[in-house]
matplotlib code that plots the C-alpha trace (Angstrom):
import matplotlib.pyplot as plt

x = [41.3, 41.3, 37.6, 38.5, 39.3, 36.3, 34.3, 35.1, 34.7, 31.2, 30.9, 32.5, 29.8, 26.5, 28.2, 27.9, 24.6, 22.6, 24.4, 22.9, 19.4, 18.9, 20.2, 17.4, 15.0, 15.4, 17.1, 14.6, 11.8, 13.3, 12.4, 9.2, 8.6, 10.2, 8.1, 4.4, 4.8, 3.4, 3.2, -0.3, -0.8, -3.2, -4.3, -5.6, -6.5, -8.3, -9.8, -8.0, -9.3, -11.3, -14.5, -17.5, -17.0, -20.2, -21.7, -20.5, -22.3, -20.1, -16.8, -17.8, -18.7, -15.8, -13.6, -15.3, -14.1, -10.5, -10.3, -12.0, -9.0, -6.3, -7.4, -7.4, -4.6, -2.5, -2.9, -3.0, -6.1, -8.0, -9.1, -11.4, -12.5, -14.6, -15.6, -16.5, -17.8, -14.2, -11.5, -11.5, -9.6, -8.4, -6.3, -4.3, -1.8, 0.5, 3.7, 7.2, 7.1, 3.7, 4.2, 1.8, 2.1, 1.4, -2.1, -3.0, -2.9, -4.6, -7.1, -7.7, -8.1, -10.3, -12.7, -12.6, -13.3, -16.5, -17.3, -17.3, -17.8, -14.8, -11.2, -10.7, -7.2, -7.3, -9.6, -8.1, -5.2, -1.8, -0.7, -1.8, -1.2, 0.2, 1.2, 3.1, 1.5, 4.1, 2.5, -1.7, -2.0, -1.9, -3.7, -6.9, -6.5, -6.9, -9.5, -11.9, -10.2, -12.0, -15.2, -16.3, -15.2, -18.9, -20.3, -17.5, -18.2, -22.7, -23.0, -25.0, -25.2, -24.4, -21.2, -22.9, -25.3, -22.9, -23.9, -20.2, -17.8, -16.8, -14.2, -13.3, -10.3, -10.8, -7.7, -6.4, -3.9, -0.6]
y = [24.4, 23.3, 22.5, 18.6, 19.1, 21.0, 18.3, 15.8, 17.7, 18.1, 14.4, 13.5, 16.1, 15.1, 11.2, 11.0, 13.9, 10.8, 8.1, 10.8, 10.6, 7.5, 5.7, 6.5, 8.9, 12.9, 15.5, 17.0, 14.0, 14.1, 17.9, 17.1, 14.0, 16.4, 19.6, 18.3, 14.8, 11.8, 11.3, 11.6, 9.3, 9.8, 6.5, 4.6, 1.2, -0.5, -3.5, -6.0, -5.0, -2.5, -5.2, -3.9, -4.3, -6.6, -4.8, -1.7, -1.8, -5.0, -2.4, 0.4, -2.0, -3.8, -0.5, 1.0, -1.0, -1.9, 1.3, 1.7, -0.7, 0.5, 3.5, 1.3, -0.5, 0.3, 3.6, 4.8, 7.1, 6.4, 10.1, 11.1, 8.0, 7.3, 4.1, 3.9, 0.9, -0.4, 1.6, 3.2, 6.6, 7.1, 8.9, 7.4, 8.4, 6.3, 7.1, 7.0, 2.8, 2.7, 0.7, 1.1, -1.5, -3.8, -1.6, -1.6, -5.4, -5.9, -2.9, -5.2, -8.9, -7.3, -6.2, -9.5, -10.9, -8.7, -9.1, -13.2, -16.2, -17.8, -15.9, -14.2, -14.3, -12.1, -9.6, -6.6, -5.7, -6.3, -3.0, 0.6, 4.1, 5.7, 9.2, 11.1, 14.3, 17.5, 20.7, 21.2, 22.7, 19.8, 18.2, 20.5, 19.9, 15.6, 15.9, 17.6, 15.8, 12.2, 14.6, 15.3, 11.3, 10.2, 14.2, 13.2, 9.5, 10.5, 8.7, 11.3, 15.3, 17.0, 14.6, 14.0, 12.3, 9.2, 6.8, 4.6, 8.2, 9.7, 9.9, 7.8, 10.4, 14.0, 14.9, 19.0, 19.3, 17.3]
z = [-23.6, -26.5, -28.6, -28.4, -24.4, -24.3, -26.4, -24.0, -21.1, -21.8, -22.9, -19.4, -17.2, -19.7, -19.1, -15.0, -14.9, -17.0, -14.0, -11.3, -12.4, -13.8, -10.6, -7.5, -6.9, -9.2, -6.4, -6.1, -4.8, -1.4, -1.1, -1.9, 0.2, 3.3, 2.8, 1.8, 4.6, 2.9, -1.2, -3.3, -6.2, -9.4, -10.1, -13.2, -12.9, -16.0, -17.3, -19.3, -23.2, -22.0, -20.0, -18.7, -15.0, -14.3, -11.4, -10.7, -7.4, -5.9, -7.0, -5.1, -1.5, -2.1, -2.6, 0.0, 2.2, 1.0, 1.5, 5.1, 5.8, 4.6, 6.4, 10.3, 9.3, 7.1, 7.5, 3.3, 2.6, -0.1, -1.0, -4.7, -6.0, -9.3, -10.7, -14.9, -16.7, -17.5, -15.2, -11.9, -11.0, -7.6, -5.1, -2.7, -0.1, 2.3, 4.5, 3.3, 3.3, 1.3, -2.1, -4.6, -6.3, -3.6, -2.1, -6.0, -6.0, -3.1, -4.2, -7.7, -5.9, -2.8, -6.7, -8.0, -4.9, -4.8, -8.1, -8.8, -6.7, -9.5, -9.1, -12.7, -13.2, -16.6, -15.5, -15.2, -17.8, -16.1, -14.0, -13.0, -14.5, -11.4, -11.6, -8.3, -7.8, -6.4, -6.4, -6.2, -8.8, -10.5, -8.3, -7.8, -12.0, -12.0, -9.2, -11.8, -14.3, -11.8, -11.2, -14.9, -15.9, -15.6, -17.8, -20.0, -20.9, -21.3, -18.6, -16.1, -17.1, -13.5, -11.8, -8.9, -9.4, -10.6, -7.8, -8.4, -6.5, -3.5, -1.0, 2.1, 3.2, 2.4, 0.6, 0.1, -1.3, -2.8]

ax = plt.figure().add_subplot(projection="3d")
ax.plot(x, y, z, "-o")
ax.set_aspect("equal")
plt.show()
């Protein structure tokens, strides 16, 4: 094969590989879903401009209510969570039809209703950070990160002393 033909073949192969990966899910994801059940997400939600949540207790109560309702009515498991003064971290798992963005939008709305008598449209940062966990090691690392967040922030000396954390459903692996 001539060098030019070889280069053209490599370019066509690279282009078709990129098209395959860009369109739809990467090939490995269905295998992860099949072997480990429903996907598990690590989510971070921040307030706009890192504004302080006016009542951590109010946010905590709203999150507990939303999480319990999700478990009972929607087959959504809210695992370990921590509410910080200007953001929250959580693990959530739904079935194959679970839409993370819709669930997070509902959680933001529920917390707002628990915090304010008048609806605040600009309290949360738009969107959220969501990470699909694919293995137990990644889950264990992120779980410890969430647990230690109040200690790293200087809010408590021991993680278990932070009152605005817990888990609604025990999720033991990714």
